[in-house]
N, C-alpha and C positions, 0 to 999 in steps of 0.2 A: 646450479640453483635448484632447490628442492621444488616439488610440486606445490607446496604451500606458499613458498616465496613467489613462484610464478603467478599463482592465483592472487596474492596480495598486490602484485604489480599491476595485473590486469584490472583489478577492482579500483585501485588508485586512479588509473587511466580513465576508467569508466566514470568515476565520480567527477573528475575534471571535465570530461565531455558533457556530463549532465549540468554542471554549474555553468559552463559556457553556453549551452543550449538555453538555459533559463534566462541568461542575460540577453542573448540574441532575440529570443521570443518576446521578452519584455519590450525591447526596442521596436519590434514589428508591431506589437499591440499598441504602443503609444503613437504610432504613425498610421494606424487604421482607424477609420471613422465609423464603420459599420458595427452596430452593437453586438450582433450575433457573432461576427468574426472576432471582435474584441473579447467577448466572453469565452469563446472556444480557445483563443490564444492564451487567455488567462488560465484556463484549465490546463493547457499544455505547459505553461510556464510553472505553475504550481506542481504539476506532476514531475517535471525535471528537477525542480528544487528538492521535492520530496525524495525522488530517487537518489540524488546526491547525498542527502542526509542519511538515508537508509544505507547506502554504500559506505559512508564514512563510519557509521556505527558498526556495520559489519566488520570493518577493518579492526576496530577496537576489540570487538568480541573475538575475532580470529586469533588475536595476539594472546588471548588468555586461555584458549582452549587447550586442554591436555591432549597429548598425542593419543589417538585411538578413540577420542570421544567425538560424538556428532554435535552439531549445533543445538539440536534438541536436548542433549544431555548436559550441555553447559549450564552450570549454576542450577541444575535441577533441584538439588537438595534445598534450596531456598524457597522453592516453588511447590514442590509436591505436598500432598496431604492437606492442601488448603481448600476445603469444601466451599468456603465463601467465595473465593476467586473463581472456582469452577462454575458455581451457580451464576456468578456475574457474567461469565462468558456465555453461558447458555441463554441467560435472559437477554443479553445484548444481541445474540443470534436471532432471537425471536423478534426483537425490535426491528433488526434489519429486514426481516421478512415482512413485518407490518409496513415499513417504509416502502418496500417494493410494491405492495398492494396499493398503497396511496399513490405512488407514482403512475401505476397502470390507469388509475381513475383520471389523474391529471392528463395523461396522454390521450385518453378517450374524449376529453373535453376540449381539445384544441385541434385546429386544423392548420395552425401556423407552423410551417416546416422548420423555421428556426427554433421556435420553442420545443418542438418535438425532438429535434436533434440534441438540444441541450438536456432535456428531461431524459432522453435515452441514454446519454453519456452518464448522467447521475445514476440511472437505473443499473447500468453495467457496473459502476463502482460499488453500488450497494450489493449486487450479486457477488462481486468479488470479496467484499468485506464479510459476507455471509459464509462464503466458502473458507476464507481465512479463519474465521472463528471456529468453524466446524473442524478444520484441520488442527487447530490449536488444542481443542478439547480432545480429539482423537489421539493426537500424538503425545501430548504432555501427560495424559492420564493413563495411557497404556504403559508408559515407562515406569509409573510408580507402583505397578502391581508386582 
């Protein structure tokens, strides 16, 4: 079995685990009455479902990648040179930064530990989104030069 085939098998298994986790967490969430716990479980359920969807899409993409090309290079010819899309990425990265500043204000205005935990989780997601957008701009546009 090639390294690529081994990776595909592992990703398929991972996607199955994530789908099962989402179902299990959904059941736990439905049996929980505490609102903070329910919201945190919802976040976990959605993350697991999102991970399964990403892994499934990764499998489809891996099937079409030419030998010797990276995931960043796949279908690059359809993407590069598009200054409008690059500007949109950069503008969205700025919005993510603004949302983070807003979240910090929200955190300053609450003493409720449940709300703080939920807002901090959202803030971590926004930080991650900002890093992803920065990586996209950095990696996609260095390839077109």
